[in-house]
Backbone as a ProteinNet text record, in pm:
[ID]
protein_1_A
[PRIMARY]
MKLLVWLRRVGVLAAGMIAAGGLLGVGGATASTVSTASTAAERAAGGTAPACIARVVDNQADAQYVWVRNECGKTMRIKIIVKGGRDTGCNTLRSGQSREWKLTWGTYDRTVVC
[TERTIARY]
-2595.6	-2558.6	-2422.8	-2342.9	-2208.2	-2236.1	-2324.7	-2363.7	-2422	-2491.3	-2563.1	-2454.9	-2348.8	-2252	-2172.8	-2146	-2063.2	-2126.6	-2236.5	-2332.3	-2319.4	-2332.3	-2350.3	-2211.1	-2101	-1964.9	-1937.8	-1979.2	-1982.5	-2045.1	-2175.4	-2259.8	-2176.9	-2122.5	-2038.1	-1925.5	-1859.1	-1738.4	-1791.2	-1902.7	-1961.4	-1995.8	-2056.4	-2095.6	-1983.3	-1866.2	-1736	-1672.1	-1698.3	-1622.6	-1705.2	-1832.4	-1912	-1860.6	-1856.1	-1832.5	-1696.3	-1603.9	-1461.2	-1439.7	-1512.8	-1504.5	-1593.9	-1662.2	-1732.6	-1852.3	-1908	-2014.6	-2140.9	-2160.7	-2273.4	-2390.7	-2504.2	-2611.5	-2608.9	-2495.8	-2484.5	-2509	-2592.7	-2635.1	-2690.6	-2765	-2821.7	-2747.9	-2639	-2555.1	-2609.8	-2616.8	-2697.5	-2631.6	-2637.7	-2589	-2703.8	-2719	-2811.9	-2764.2	-2851.4	-2821.7	-2878.8	-2800.6	-2847.3	-2884.4	-2999.1	-3052	-3060.6	-3018.1	-3038.1	-3136.4	-3191.8	-3297	-3218.4	-3238.5	-3176.4	-3261.9	-3187.6	-3269.1	-3182	-3241.1	-3161.3	-3024.1	-3025	-2880.9	-2796.5	-2815.9	-2743	-2681.9	-2781.8	-2731.6	-2631	-2658.3	-2569.4	-2436.5	-2426.8	-2308.6	-2244.8	-2278.4	-2195.7	-2298.2	-2417.6	-2502.5	-2483.9	-2598.8	-2597.3	-2522.4	-2437.8	-2387.3	-2492	-2472	-2581.8	-2600.3	-2693.7	-2722.3	-2626	-2540.7	-2441.8	-2329.7	-2317.2	-2219.4	-2300.4	-2259.3	-2322	-2278	-2367.3	-2340.2	-2382	-2305.9	-2342.1	-2303.8	-2382.1	-2338.1	-2375.4	-2277	-2263.3	-2256.1	-2355	-2361.4	-2308.2	-2190.1	-2123.6	-2111.1	-2081.3	-2077.2	-1964.1	-1840	-1738	-1744.7	-1814.1	-1799.4	-1912.3	-1912.9	-2007.9	-1906.9	-1930.7	-1857	-1919.3	-1855.5	-1919.2	-1842.1	-1907.9	-1851.8	-1907.4	-1828.9	-1881.2	-1824.3	-1888.7	-1811.1	-1880	-1790.2	-1804.2	-1861.8	-1979.1	-2034.8	-2080.1	-2029	-2083.2	-2021.5	-1906.9	-1849.5	-1731.8	-1717.9	-1616.3	-1558.6	-1468.5	-1396	-1508.2	-1520.5	-1606.9	-1526.6	-1560.2	-1493.7	-1628.2	-1609.3	-1731.4	-1653.1	-1749.4	-1702.6	-1844.3	-1796.9	-1880.1	-1932.2	-2029.4	-2092.9	-2133.2	-2075.4	-2094.1	-2167.7	-2269.7	-2368.5	-2303.4	-2272.1	-2199.4	-2053.1	-1983.4	-1848.4	-1786.6	-1648.8	-1585.2	-1607.8	-1642.4	-1652.3	-1537.6	-1530.7	-1412.5	-1368.3	-1245.9	-1195.9	-1270.1	-1235	-1282.1	-1192.2	-1270.1	-1182.6	-1220.5	-1109.7	-1134.5	-1155.8	-1252.4	-1297	-1275.7	-1191.9	-1213	-1321.3	-1361.5	-1472.3	-1450.2	-1531.9	-1526.5	-1437.8	-1385.5	-1322.8	-1400	-1366.1	-1438.3	-1364.7	-1421.6	-1333.9	-1422.9	-1345.7	-1402.9	-1373	-1480.6	-1434	-1489.3	-1405.5	-1459.2	-1475.8	-1606.9	-1668	-1679.2	-1594.3	-1595.8	-1660.1	-1665.9	-1737.6	-1844.3	-1940.7	-2076.1	-2124.5	-2220.1	-2284.4	-2291.5	-2297.3	-2319.8	-2452.1	-2436.7	-2539.5	-2567.5	-2480.4	-2502.8	-2361.4	-2392.7	-2256.7	-2270.3	-2191.7	-2188.3	-2084.2	-2119.7	-2006.1	-1924.6	-1796.8	-1709.1	-1611.8
-1553.3	-1685.6	-1702.6	-1614.9	-1618.7	-1608.6	-1513.3	-1474.1	-1607.2	-1688.8	-1792.6	-1890	-1932.6	-2014.1	-1971.3	-1849.1	-1799.4	-1813.3	-1790.3	-1802.1	-1935.8	-2038.2	-2180.1	-2230.4	-2172.7	-2217	-2146.2	-2022	-1950.8	-2056.2	-2100.6	-2182.5	-2299.8	-2364.2	-2502.6	-2458	-2351.2	-2322.4	-2305.9	-2228.5	-2195.8	-2322.8	-2416.2	-2542.4	-2613.6	-2623.3	-2677.6	-2607.4	-2479.9	-2423.3	-2460.1	-2466.2	-2505.2	-2649.4	-2730	-2877.5	-2889.6	-2822.9	-2845.5	-2780.3	-2661.5	-2607.1	-2670	-2782.6	-2853.9	-2768.8	-2694.3	-2601.2	-2661.1	-2736.9	-2804.6	-2837.5	-2755.5	-2748.4	-2659.4	-2594.5	-2515.2	-2351.4	-2313.3	-2157.3	-2100.7	-2195.3	-2157.8	-2086.3	-2134	-2080	-2098.6	-1990.1	-1985.1	-1901	-1927.2	-1825.5	-1778.4	-1655.2	-1588.7	-1480.7	-1449.8	-1346.2	-1230.2	-1116.7	-1003.7	-891.9	-832.6	-731.8	-611.5	-490.5	-364.5	-272.2	-186.3	-103.8	40.6	119.3	249.6	353.5	428.1	542.4	667.5	780.2	903.3	907.5	841	819.3	725.7	638.6	565	652.5	716.1	796	910.8	950.1	1063.3	1002.2	880.2	807	751.8	783.4	730.4	654.5	610.9	542.3	394.3	313.6	158.4	107	15.5	-48.3	-93.1	-114.5	-182.8	-308.5	-374.1	-514.2	-607.4	-535.7	-627.4	-666.9	-595.3	-643.2	-723.8	-836	-967	-953.9	-985.7	-995.3	-1120.3	-1164.3	-1287.8	-1279.8	-1287.3	-1275.5	-1421.2	-1470.8	-1580.9	-1576.1	-1607.6	-1603.8	-1718.5	-1697.8	-1825.3	-1776.4	-1876.3	-1869	-1757.6	-1757.3	-1673.5	-1537.3	-1500.1	-1405.4	-1397	-1281.6	-1272.3	-1257.8	-1346.2	-1339.5	-1287.8	-1186.2	-1118.1	-1135.5	-1185	-1202.8	-1099.2	-1036.2	-957.1	-1003.6	-975.8	-1015.9	-904.3	-866.1	-763	-820.1	-810.3	-886.8	-766.8	-658.4	-530.2	-486	-583.2	-566	-449.2	-380.9	-262.8	-269.6	-199.4	-189.1	-90.4	-139.8	-81.6	-59.7	53.4	87.8	76.4	-20.3	-44.2	-34.3	-21.8	-25.5	-98.1	-178.3	-245.6	-152.1	-132.9	-44.8	-129.1	-130.7	-223	-153	-218.7	-139.9	-197.2	-105.3	-132.5	-159.3	-123.9	-180.2	-64.8	-86.2	-11.5	-57.4	55.4	24.5	-22.3	-79.5	-116	14.3	13	120.8	100.6	189.7	168.6	77.6	-4.3	-115.8	-121.6	-145.8	-138.4	-296.4	-343.5	-469.1	-467.7	-533.8	-534.5	-633.2	-620.8	-693	-857.6	-922.9	-1059.6	-1090.8	-970.6	-1014.8	-1018.6	-1081.1	-1108.8	-1070.1	-1057.8	-1027.3	-1084.8	-1111.2	-1151.1	-1074.2	-1041.4	-1002.2	-1056.7	-1071.5	-1132.5	-1007.9	-1013.9	-906	-986	-948	-1000.5	-888.6	-766.8	-657.1	-603.1	-596.2	-536.6	-652.7	-585.7	-666.2	-603.6	-679.4	-615.2	-540.4	-419.4	-322.7	-302.4	-273.2	-262.5	-224.3	-246.7	-229.1	-96.2	-5.4	122.8	139.8	235.9	281	382.7	420.2	504.9	563.5
-929.3	-918.6	-846.7	-891.4	-791.4	-657.2	-619	-485.5	-432.9	-471.4	-416.7	-388	-482.1	-459.5	-349	-331.2	-223.6	-97.5	-74.7	25.2	85	-18.3	4.4	88.5	26.5	64.8	202.3	235.7	353.9	455.8	418	513.4	542.6	447.6	464.4	566.1	532.9	635.5	751.4	793.7	924.6	994	929.8	977.8	1011.1	950.6	980.1	1121	1109.6	1218.8	1351.9	1331.2	1446.3	1517.2	1397.4	1425.1	1502.8	1434.5	1483.3	1599.5	1649.3	1752	1894.9	1846.9	1952.5	1972.2	1891.8	1927.7	1868.5	1811.5	1739.5	1849.7	1822.3	1919.7	2041.5	2057.9	2174.6	2140.8	2234.7	2229	2110.6	2029.9	1905.3	1810	1785.2	1680.2	1556.4	1479.8	1360.5	1263.3	1128.7	1036	960.7	942.8	870	771	672.2	560.9	624.8	631.3	687.1	594.5	602.1	500.5	607.5	545.7	612.4	545.2	624.8	554.6	559.4	473.3	452	519.4	601.7	703.6	679.2	713.5	700.2	780.1	895.8	975.1	900.9	840.8	755.3	631.9	557.5	477.6	496.5	619.4	656.5	696.7	741.9	762.4	670.1	531.8	421.5	326.6	386.1	321.7	334.2	328.7	340.6	225.8	226.6	115	30.5	-109.4	-204.5	-169	-225.6	-221	-283.1	-367.1	-449.7	-332.3	-234.3	-117.2	-37.4	-49.1	18.7	162.8	251.9	408.6	453.2	543.8	615.6	781.5	846.6	985.4	1066.9	1148.3	1201.8	1327.9	1426.4	1555.5	1630.4	1705.1	1766.6	1916.5	1995.8	2138.7	2175.3	2108.1	2145.6	2067.1	1965.9	1894.7	1780.5	1723.5	1584.1	1473.2	1375	1255	1151.4	1088	980	837.1	745.2	602.8	506.9	428.2	318.2	201.5	75.8	-38.5	-127	-227.8	-328	-462.3	-492.6	-618.6	-708.1	-687	-751.9	-903.9	-934	-1055.9	-1057.7	-948.4	-948.6	-797.6	-777.3	-633.5	-570.7	-424.9	-357.5	-223.6	-131.6	2.8	94	201.5	283.4	420.9	519.7	668.2	734.5	833.3	918.7	1036.2	1056.2	1177.2	1297.4	1411.4	1522.1	1645.2	1672	1765.2	1902.5	1989.5	2110.3	2115.4	2016.8	2002.3	1898.5	1861.3	1773.7	1618.8	1524.1	1385.6	1320.3	1213.6	1147.6	1065.8	1018	939.8	789	713.5	583.2	494	421.2	371.1	215	140.9	-9	-58.1	-115.2	-173.3	-318	-411.2	-533.8	-568.9	-688.3	-744	-703.5	-651	-630.5	-484.5	-438.6	-308.2	-177.9	-87.1	46.1	154	280.4	378.8	508	618.7	739.9	853.7	936.3	1075.8	1193.7	1296.3	1412.2	1514.8	1565.5	1650.4	1797.2	1871.2	2021.6	2126.7	2068.5	2149.1	2059.9	2103.5	2024.7	1942.1	1856	1756.6	1628.8	1495	1382	1370.1	1310.7	1286	1131.3	1059.4	927.9	856.2	716.3	631.6	546.8	539.5	488.7	389.7	286.5	206.9	243.4	201.9	289.4	150.2
[MASK]
++++++++++++++++++++++++++++++++++++++++++++++++++++++++++++++++++++++++++++++++++++++++++++++++++++++++++++++++++

């Protein structure tokens, strides 16, 4: 339930950012919930973060915005893997904490534990 409320808030925030930036209707800007599949390569890199780490990716004209929220009930360490760009460092998220990244180089690939 908390996750759905958070995702709704992020959607409202993203819509507000689009309107405030004058980007409404430009370039197919959309927000989408991202799910990732587990593969051997992902497991070798630390493993895909569990589903209790909510991920939202918002494609804008200037960048790709990535929001994550820890709904696991415990502290988690995660990293964003960026295809064609530099990965984030390992980040500690307490239970209920969220974090945002602005990707100007490359695109979101997946979220892994570290």
